[in-house]
MOPAC internal coordinates of N, CA, C and O (Angstrom, degrees):
PM7 1SCF
backbone

  N    0.0000 0     0.00 0     0.00 0    0    0    0
  C    1.4611 1     0.00 0     0.00 0    1    0    0
  C    1.5249 1   108.57 1     0.00 0    2    1    0
  O    1.2310 1   120.42 1   -48.07 1    3    2    1
  N    1.2992 1   116.80 1   131.93 1    3    2    1
  C    1.4570 1   120.33 1  -179.48 1    5    3    2
  C    1.5238 1   110.71 1   -85.54 1    6    5    3
  O    1.2310 1   121.60 1   -16.37 1    7    6    5
  N    1.3311 1   114.54 1   163.63 1    7    6    5
  C    1.4592 1   120.06 1  -174.21 1    9    7    6
  C    1.5233 1   113.21 1   -91.90 1   10    9    7
  O    1.2310 1   119.40 1   174.60 1   11   10    9
  N    1.2944 1   118.74 1    -5.40 1   11   10    9
  C    1.4600 1   121.16 1  -170.33 1   13   11   10
  C    1.5172 1   114.39 1   -90.40 1   14   13   11
  O    1.2310 1   121.15 1    49.63 1   15   14   13
  N    1.3086 1   115.41 1  -130.37 1   15   14   13
  C    1.4583 1   122.86 1  -174.51 1   17   15   14
  C    1.5297 1   113.84 1   -61.76 1   18   17   15
  O    1.2310 1   117.90 1   140.46 1   19   18   17
  N    1.3413 1   121.60 1   -39.54 1   19   18   17
  C    1.4614 1   119.80 1  -178.17 1   21   19   18
  C    1.5267 1   113.73 1   -62.08 1   22   21   19
  O    1.2310 1   120.32 1   146.75 1   23   22   21
  N    1.3290 1   117.00 1   -33.25 1   23   22   21
  C    1.4575 1   118.75 1  -178.46 1   25   23   22
  C    1.5265 1   112.11 1   -74.37 1   26   25   23
  O    1.2310 1   119.63 1   158.53 1   27   26   25
  N    1.3283 1   118.30 1   -21.47 1   27   26   25
  C    1.4578 1   120.58 1   177.90 1   29   27   26
  C    1.5191 1   112.07 1   -77.97 1   30   29   27
  O    1.2310 1   119.73 1   171.78 1   31   30   29
  N    1.3173 1   118.13 1    -8.22 1   31   30   29
  C    1.4534 1   120.71 1   175.76 1   33   31   30
  C    1.5129 1   112.45 1   -71.41 1   34   33   31
  O    1.2310 1   119.80 1   163.69 1   35   34   33
  N    1.3245 1   117.99 1   -16.31 1   35   34   33
  C    1.4561 1   121.63 1   179.04 1   37   35   34
  C    1.5225 1   112.89 1   -86.91 1   38   37   35
  O    1.2310 1   120.53 1   175.98 1   39   38   37
  N    1.3181 1   116.59 1    -4.02 1   39   38   37
  C    1.4627 1   120.54 1  -179.19 1   41   39   38
  C    1.5258 1   109.55 1   -85.67 1   42   41   39
  O    1.2310 1   119.85 1  -107.70 1   43   42   41
  N    1.3148 1   117.89 1    72.30 1   43   42   41
  C    1.4633 1   120.51 1  -176.15 1   45   43   42
  C    1.5256 1   112.45 1  -127.21 1   46   45   43
  O    1.2310 1   119.64 1  -165.15 1   47   46   45
  N    1.3279 1   118.28 1    14.85 1   47   46   45
  C    1.4609 1   120.94 1   177.28 1   49   47   46
  C    1.5190 1   109.46 1  -102.78 1   50   49   47
  O    1.2310 1   120.80 1   -37.49 1   51   50   49
  N    1.3210 1   116.07 1   142.51 1   51   50   49
  C    1.4535 1   120.53 1   179.11 1   53   51   50
  C    1.5209 1   108.04 1   -92.63 1   54   53   51
  O    1.2310 1   120.41 1   -60.47 1   55   54   53
  N    1.3236 1   116.81 1   119.53 1   55   54   53
  C    1.4647 1   120.85 1   177.68 1   57   55   54
  C    1.5186 1   111.18 1  -103.92 1   58   57   55
  O    1.2310 1   119.94 1   142.99 1   59   58   57
  N    1.3321 1   117.72 1   -37.01 1   59   58   57
  C    1.4594 1   121.36 1  -177.56 1   61   59   58
  C    1.5242 1   110.32 1  -116.74 1   62   61   59
  O    1.2310 1   121.11 1   -38.12 1   63   62   61
  N    1.3369 1   115.49 1   141.88 1   63   62   61
  C    1.4646 1   121.99 1   173.05 1   65   63   62
  C    1.5290 1   107.55 1  -127.42 1   66   65   63
  O    1.2310 1   120.48 1    -1.84 1   67   66   65
  N    1.3338 1   116.69 1   178.16 1   67   66   65
  C    1.4547 1   120.91 1  -178.13 1   69   67   66
  C    1.5317 1   110.17 1   -72.52 1   70   69   67
  O    1.2310 1   121.34 1   -43.94 1   71   70   69
  N    1.3173 1   115.04 1   136.06 1   71   70   69
  C    1.4626 1   120.98 1  -176.30 1   73   71   70
  C    1.5262 1   110.38 1   -78.67 1   74   73   71
  O    1.2310 1   120.79 1   -34.05 1   75   74   73
  N    1.3130 1   116.09 1   145.95 1   75   74   73
  C    1.4501 1   122.27 1  -178.92 1   77   75   74
  C    1.5231 1   111.71 1   -74.09 1   78   77   75
  O    1.2310 1   120.26 1   146.53 1   79   78   77
  N    1.3320 1   117.11 1   -33.47 1   79   78   77
  C    1.4634 1   120.61 1  -175.75 1   81   79   78
  C    1.5225 1   113.02 1   -88.32 1   82   81   79
  O    1.2310 1   120.14 1   127.50 1   83   82   81
  N    1.3357 1   117.35 1   -52.50 1   83   82   81
  C    1.4624 1   119.33 1  -173.28 1   85   83   82
  C    1.5195 1   113.26 1   -96.19 1   86   85   83
  O    1.2310 1   119.50 1   161.94 1   87   86   85
  N    1.3344 1   118.55 1   -18.06 1   87   86   85
  C    1.4531 1   120.95 1   177.56 1   89   87   86
  C    1.5104 1   114.33 1    84.35 1   90   89   87
  O    1.2310 1   119.68 1  -179.65 1   91   90   89
  N    1.3224 1   118.22 1     0.35 1   91   90   89
  C    1.4533 1   120.77 1   179.77 1   93   91   90
  C    1.5296 1   110.16 1   -86.75 1   94   93   91
  O    1.2310 1   120.91 1   -20.13 1   95   94   93
  N    1.3154 1   115.86 1   159.87 1   95   94   93
  C    1.4627 1   121.54 1  -177.36 1   97   95   94
  C    1.5204 1   108.82 1   -87.04 1   98   97   95
  O    1.2310 1   120.21 1  -118.02 1   99   98   97
  N    1.3363 1   117.20 1    61.98 1   99   98   97
  C    1.4613 1   120.50 1  -172.50 1  101   99   98
  C    1.5227 1   113.05 1  -138.37 1  102  101   99
  O    1.2310 1   119.57 1  -162.98 1  103  102  101
  N    1.3205 1   118.43 1    17.02 1  103  102  101
  C    1.4608 1   121.18 1   177.67 1  105  103  102
  C    1.5182 1   108.29 1   -86.63 1  106  105  103
  O    1.2310 1   119.70 1   -62.42 1  107  106  105
  N    1.3354 1   118.18 1   117.58 1  107  106  105
  C    1.4559 1   123.20 1  -178.75 1  109  107  106
  C    1.5242 1   109.01 1   -82.81 1  110  109  107
  O    1.2310 1   120.29 1   -53.10 1  111  110  109
  N    1.3226 1   117.05 1   126.90 1  111  110  109
  C    1.4617 1   121.31 1  -173.94 1  113  111  110
  C    1.5269 1   110.93 1   -71.02 1  114  113  111
  O    1.2310 1   119.92 1   133.54 1  115  114  113
  N    1.3288 1   117.76 1   -46.46 1  115  114  113
  C    1.4603 1   120.12 1  -176.84 1  117  115  114
  C    1.5189 1   112.77 1   -74.35 1  118  117  115
  O    1.2310 1   120.00 1   144.79 1  119  118  117
  N    1.3385 1   117.61 1   -35.21 1  119  118  117
  C    1.4638 1   120.67 1   178.99 1  121  119  118
  C    1.5282 1   112.28 1   -80.75 1  122  121  119
  O    1.2310 1   120.12 1   164.36 1  123  122  121
  N    1.3207 1   117.37 1   -15.64 1  123  122  121
  C    1.4680 1   123.94 1  -176.34 1  125  123  122
  C    1.5208 1   111.79 1    53.45 1  126  125  123
  O    1.2310 1   120.79 1  -134.07 1  127  126  125
  N    1.3229 1   116.09 1    45.93 1  127  126  125
  C    1.4625 1   120.31 1   178.01 1  129  127  126
  C    1.5219 1   108.97 1  -152.47 1  130  129  127
  O    1.2310 1   121.46 1   -26.80 1  131  130  129
  N    1.3138 1   114.81 1   153.20 1  131  130  129
  C    1.4507 1   121.51 1   178.16 1  133  131  130
  C    1.5220 1   108.21 1   -94.80 1  134  133  131
  O    1.2310 1   120.48 1   -48.00 1  135  134  133
  N    1.3262 1   116.68 1   132.00 1  135  134  133
  C    1.4511 1   119.94 1  -179.31 1  137  135  134
  C    1.5211 1   111.93 1   -79.06 1  138  137  135
  O    1.2310 1   119.56 1   164.14 1  139  138  137
  N    1.3328 1   118.45 1   -15.86 1  139  138  137
  C    1.4562 1   120.97 1  -179.76 1  141  139  138
  C    1.5273 1   111.97 1   -89.21 1  142  141  139
  O    1.2310 1   120.48 1   131.92 1  143  142  141
  N    1.3327 1   116.68 1   -48.08 1  143  142  141
  C    1.4656 1   119.50 1  -175.24 1  145  143  142
  C    1.5191 1   112.92 1  -116.66 1  146  145  143
  O    1.2310 1   119.29 1   172.05 1  147  146  145
  N    1.3384 1   118.95 1    -7.95 1  147  146  145
  C    1.4661 1   121.98 1  -179.16 1  149  147  146
  C    1.5122 1   111.75 1    67.19 1  150  149  147
  O    1.2310 1   119.89 1  -126.33 1  151  150  149
  N    1.3198 1   117.82 1    53.67 1  151  150  149
  C    1.4763 1   123.32 1  -164.47 1  153  151  150
  C    1.5294 1   117.68 1   -50.03 1  154  153  151
  O    1.2310 1   116.98 1   128.75 1  155  154  153
  N    1.3173 1   123.35 1   -51.25 1  155  154  153
  C    1.4635 1   115.76 1  -175.27 1  157  155  154
  C    1.5226 1   113.16 1   -65.66 1  158  157  155
  O    1.2310 1   120.02 1   161.56 1  159  158  157
  N    1.3244 1   117.57 1   -18.44 1  159  158  157
  C    1.4622 1   120.22 1   176.77 1  161  159  158
  C    1.5267 1   109.88 1   -72.97 1  162  161  159
  O    1.2310 1   119.72 1   -35.80 1  163  162  161
  N    1.3263 1   118.13 1   144.20 1  163  162  161
  C    1.4635 1   118.90 1  -177.91 1  165  163  162
  C    1.5284 1   113.65 1   -69.99 1  166  165  163
  O    1.2310 1   119.77 1   150.31 1  167  166  165
  N    1.3464 1   118.05 1   -29.69 1  167  166  165
  C    1.4624 1   120.73 1   178.76 1  169  167  166
  C    1.5205 1   109.45 1   -95.28 1  170  169  167
  O    1.2310 1   121.07 1   -29.86 1  171  170  169
  N    1.3396 1   115.56 1   150.14 1  171  170  169
  C    1.4463 1   119.96 1   177.32 1  173  171  170
  C    1.5185 1   110.12 1   -70.41 1  174  173  171
  O    1.2310 1   120.93 1   -40.01 1  175  174  173
  N    1.3215 1   115.82 1   139.99 1  175  174  173
  C    1.4624 1   121.11 1   175.45 1  177  175  174
  C    1.5210 1   107.52 1   -72.35 1  178  177  175
  O    1.2310 1   119.90 1   -51.59 1  179  178  177
  N    1.3204 1   117.80 1   128.41 1  179  178  177
  C    1.4614 1   120.38 1  -174.04 1  181  179  178
  C    1.5190 1   109.43 1  -142.00 1  182  181  179
  O    1.2310 1   120.57 1   -54.57 1  183  182  181
  N    1.3240 1   116.52 1   125.43 1  183  182  181
  C    1.4497 1   122.34 1   173.59 1  185  183  182
  C    1.5223 1   109.12 1  -124.86 1  186  185  183
  O    1.2310 1   120.75 1   -24.77 1  187  186  185
  N    1.3196 1   116.17 1   155.23 1  187  186  185
  C    1.4585 1   120.16 1  -177.23 1  189  187  186
  C    1.5268 1   111.88 1   -71.40 1  190  189  187
  O    1.2310 1   119.84 1   152.63 1  191  190  189
  N    1.3464 1   117.92 1   -27.37 1  191  190  189
  C    1.4499 1   119.55 1  -175.91 1  193  191  190
  C    1.5132 1   112.68 1   -85.31 1  194  193  191
  O    1.2310 1   119.30 1   172.11 1  195  194  193
  N    1.3457 1   118.95 1    -7.89 1  195  194  193
  C    1.4595 1   121.14 1   176.86 1  197  195  194
  C    1.5165 1   109.38 1   -79.78 1  198  197  195
  O    1.2310 1   119.94 1   -53.00 1  199  198  197
  N    1.3311 1   117.72 1   127.00 1  199  198  197
  C    1.4559 1   120.40 1  -178.74 1  201  199  198
  C    1.5132 1   112.64 1  -112.83 1  202  201  199
  O    1.2310 1   119.52 1   166.14 1  203  202  201
  N    1.3447 1   118.53 1   -13.86 1  203  202  201
  C    1.4580 1   119.60 1  -179.76 1  205  203  202
  C    1.5242 1   109.91 1   -78.09 1  206  205  203
  O    1.2310 1   119.91 1   -37.40 1  207  206  205
  N    1.3356 1   117.78 1   142.60 1  207  206  205
  C    1.4558 1   119.50 1   179.03 1  209  207  206
  C    1.5255 1   111.31 1   -67.20 1  210  209  207
  O    1.2310 1   120.50 1   -41.73 1  211  210  209
  N    1.3147 1   116.64 1   138.27 1  211  210  209
  C    1.4624 1   120.95 1  -174.90 1  213  211  210
  C    1.5231 1   110.80 1   -83.36 1  214  213  211
  O    1.2310 1   120.01 1   132.15 1  215  214  213
  N    1.3147 1   117.58 1   -47.85 1  215  214  213
  C    1.4545 1   120.74 1  -174.87 1  217  215  214
  C    1.5182 1   109.99 1   -87.00 1  218  217  215
  O    1.2310 1   120.27 1   -64.46 1  219  218  217
  N    1.3170 1   117.08 1   115.54 1  219  218  217
  C    1.4505 1   120.72 1  -178.36 1  221  219  218
  C    1.5225 1   112.59 1  -112.12 1  222  221  219
  O    1.2310 1   120.06 1  -163.74 1  223  222  221
  N    1.3368 1   117.49 1    16.26 1  223  222  221
  C    1.4569 1   119.12 1  -179.28 1  225  223  222
  C    1.5209 1   111.84 1   -66.75 1  226  225  223
  O    1.2310 1   120.06 1   147.64 1  227  226  225
  N    1.3205 1   117.50 1   -32.36 1  227  226  225
  C    1.4575 1   120.70 1  -179.47 1  229  227  226
  C    1.5173 1   111.92 1   -73.65 1  230  229  227
  O    1.2310 1   119.64 1   161.68 1  231  230  229
  N    1.3260 1   118.29 1   -18.32 1  231  230  229
  C    1.4512 1   121.37 1  -177.50 1  233  231  230
  C    1.5140 1   113.75 1   -84.98 1  234  233  231
  O    1.2310 1   119.36 1   167.68 1  235  234  233
  N    1.3085 1   118.82 1   -12.32 1  235  234  233
  C    1.4626 1   120.69 1  -172.59 1  237  235  234
  C    1.5234 1   112.27 1   -65.65 1  238  237  235
  O    1.2310 1   119.50 1   144.40 1  239  238  237
  N    1.3290 1   118.57 1   -35.60 1  239  238  237
  C    1.4525 1   121.28 1  -175.90 1  241  239  238
  C    1.5250 1   112.71 1   -94.49 1  242  241  239
  O    1.2310 1   119.89 1  -179.93 1  243  242  241
  N    1.3193 1   117.82 1     0.07 1  243  242  241
  C    1.4540 1   121.11 1  -179.33 1  245  243  242
  C    1.5121 1   110.60 1   -81.97 1  246  245  243
  O    1.2310 1   120.75 1   -38.56 1  247  246  245
  N    1.3553 1   116.17 1   141.44 1  247  246  245
  C    1.4536 1   121.02 1   178.19 1  249  247  246
  C    1.5261 1   108.61 1   -95.48 1  250  249  247
  O    1.2310 1   119.98 1   -32.06 1  251  250  249
  N    1.3152 1   117.64 1   147.94 1  251  250  249
  C    1.4629 1   119.79 1   175.53 1  253  251  250
  C    1.5236 1   111.04 1   -65.22 1  254  253  251
  O    1.2310 1   120.60 1   -26.45 1  255  254  253
  N    1.3180 1   116.45 1   153.55 1  255  254  253
  C    1.4607 1   120.59 1  -175.75 1  257  255  254
  C    1.5152 1   112.68 1   -71.56 1  258  257  255
  O    1.2310 1   119.96 1   154.32 1  259  258  257
  N    1.3316 1   117.68 1   -25.68 1  259  258  257
  C    1.4595 1   119.65 1  -175.92 1  261  259  258
  C    1.5231 1   112.55 1   -80.32 1  262  261  259
  O    1.2310 1   119.41 1   170.74 1  263  262  261
  N    1.3411 1   118.73 1    -9.26 1  263  262  261
  C    1.4551 1   120.68 1   179.61 1  265  263  262
  C    1.5217 1   110.20 1   -97.65 1  266  265  263
  O    1.2310 1   121.05 1   -44.22 1  267  266  265
  N    1.3170 1   115.59 1   135.78 1  267  266  265
  C    1.4554 1   120.29 1   179.17 1  269  267  266
  C    1.5238 1   110.12 1   -82.92 1  270  269  267
  O    1.2310 1   120.46 1   -34.05 1  271  270  269
  N    1.3035 1   116.73 1   145.95 1  271  270  269
  C    1.4544 1   122.48 1   177.54 1  273  271  270
  C    1.5202 1   108.02 1   -91.67 1  274  273  271
  O    1.2310 1   120.68 1   -48.29 1  275  274  273
  N    1.3361 1   116.30 1   131.71 1  275  274  273
  C    1.4597 1   120.01 1   178.98 1  277  275  274
  C    1.5224 1   108.53 1   -78.63 1  278  277  275
  O    1.2310 1   121.09 1   -63.06 1  279  278  277
  N    1.3267 1   115.52 1   116.94 1  279  278  277
  C    1.4582 1   119.56 1  -175.62 1  281  279  278
  C    1.5197 1   112.72 1   -93.24 1  282  281  279
  O    1.2310 1   119.89 1   147.33 1  283  282  281
  N    1.3215 1   117.81 1   -32.67 1  283  282  281
  C    1.4602 1   119.56 1  -176.34 1  285  283  282
  C    1.5215 1   109.73 1  -143.61 1  286  285  283
  O    1.2310 1   120.72 1   -25.28 1  287  286  285
  N    1.3129 1   116.23 1   154.72 1  287  286  285
  C    1.4545 1   121.32 1   177.35 1  289  287  286
  C    1.5272 1   109.54 1   -94.59 1  290  289  287
  O    1.2310 1   121.29 1    -6.06 1  291  290  289
  N    1.3047 1   115.13 1   173.94 1  291  290  289
  C    1.4619 1   119.73 1  -179.76 1  293  291  290
  C    1.5253 1   109.92 1   -67.82 1  294  293  291
  O    1.2310 1   120.64 1   -45.88 1  295  294  293
  N    1.3246 1   116.37 1   134.12 1  295  294  293
  C    1.4563 1   120.78 1   175.76 1  297  295  294
  C    1.5196 1   113.25 1    91.26 1  298  297  295
  O    1.2310 1   119.01 1   165.25 1  299  298  297
  N    1.3054 1   119.49 1   -14.75 1  299  298  297
  C    1.4617 1   120.03 1   179.69 1  301  299  298
  C    1.5226 1   108.97 1   -96.59 1  302  301  299
  O    1.2310 1   121.04 1   -18.74 1  303  302  301
  N    1.3290 1   115.61 1   161.26 1  303  302  301
  C    1.4563 1   121.01 1  -178.09 1  305  303  302
  C    1.5190 1   109.73 1   -77.84 1  306  305  303
  O    1.2310 1   121.52 1   -42.29 1  307  306  305
  N    1.3181 1   114.70 1   137.71 1  307  306  305
  C    1.4616 1   119.24 1   177.32 1  309  307  306
  C    1.5241 1   109.42 1   -89.42 1  310  309  307
  O    1.2310 1   121.10 1   -44.62 1  311  310  309
  N    1.2707 1   115.50 1   135.38 1  311  310  309
  C    1.4602 1   120.33 1   177.00 1  313  311  310
  C    1.5187 1   108.63 1  -112.98 1  314  313  311
  O    1.2310 1   121.40 1   -55.74 1  315  314  313
  N    1.3266 1   114.92 1   124.26 1  315  314  313
  C    1.4623 1   119.63 1  -179.50 1  317  315  314
  C    1.4953 1   110.27 1  -107.79 1  318  317  315
  O    1.2310 1   120.10 1   180.00 1  319  318  317

C-alpha cells in the first residue's frame, strides 16, 4: 500500500462534529467529549499552552471587517 493519494481514500469516517458549548469542530462522537472545552464536564478545559479563545458564542453575530455594512436602501435618505 502506498503512502500517497490512494491511502487518503480510506479517510471517510466522521470522528469529530461541532461542539454544543464552544462551537468548535472538536467534539469526538465515540468519546462523547470535546477536545477543546471538555464539554460534558461542568468546568471548561483549560491549559496554559492553548492560545485560541474557547468561547465563540460572542463571535457569531460579528461581521468581518472587510465587508461593508449596508446603511441605506435605494431611494431613501442617507444619514451620516
